[in-house]
N, C-alpha and C positions, 0 to 999 in steps of 0.2 A: 444533248440534240431536242429539239423539239418534235413533236409529230404531230402533222394536223392530221386530221380527220377524214384529208381529202389521200394522203398517203398512203393509211392506215388501210384506207380504199383498194388500194392499186394491189398492196403488197399482201395482203388479204381472197385479190384474183375476185372481190364480189361484182365484175361486171364479165369477169365472162363465167358464172352462174348459170343453171338452169333458172333459175325466176329473174335474174335478170335481164338472160336472149329467150323470156315469152314475150315480153312483156314492151308495151307498141310503141314505134318511137313515139309520140310526144310523154306513155309512163320513163321509157330512160330519160332525153331532161329533162323530164319533171324532177331525179331522180337523181341526176349530173348536177340539176342547181341546190338540190334541199346542203348537196354536200360543198358544196363554195361558199352558198352560206355561216354554213356552220363553222369552215375555216379561215370567216372571217373572225369570228371572236368562239377562240376555246376557251374563256373561261368557269362556263359554264354552259357545257354540253347539250342534258338535258333539256335547260328551256329555252336553248339555241334547237335543239331540233325540236321540240313542239314547234314555237315562232315558224320556224324555216319550216315546217311543215304547210301551217297554215298562209302562212303570204307563199306559197310560191301553188298551192294549192287554186287558190284565188287567183292567181296572176295564167293561171293553163291551163284553169277552172272544171278543172280535174274535183272526186271524190276525196277528199281529205280519209275515207273509211279502203277508198284506192289502192292509197298511197302506203296507209298501215295493216293490208293485209299485203303486202309485198314485202317492207317490211316483213311481217311475221313467220312468213313461205321463206324468204332469206335467210335471217337466224337457224328456220328449223332444217330449209338444207344444208346453214358450215358446220352444227351441230350433226347433224347426218338423222336426228331426227326422223 
């Protein structure tokens, strides 16, 4: 059974994290959009995520670094760092 990124996202409860809860409504939409784009083609997740971040940051007029900071914070939180 192939597991998509959005299912992993839900399984690990990133949405219920402190990092996610602290996001603005626009940033929450940005994160959801990124995972939806990645799910469309999960053949190369790293390349697809980079492209998704670029595309979504332009679409929502959000600084790319703000998105990257969220993912850094999320990873640290999930790892307990």
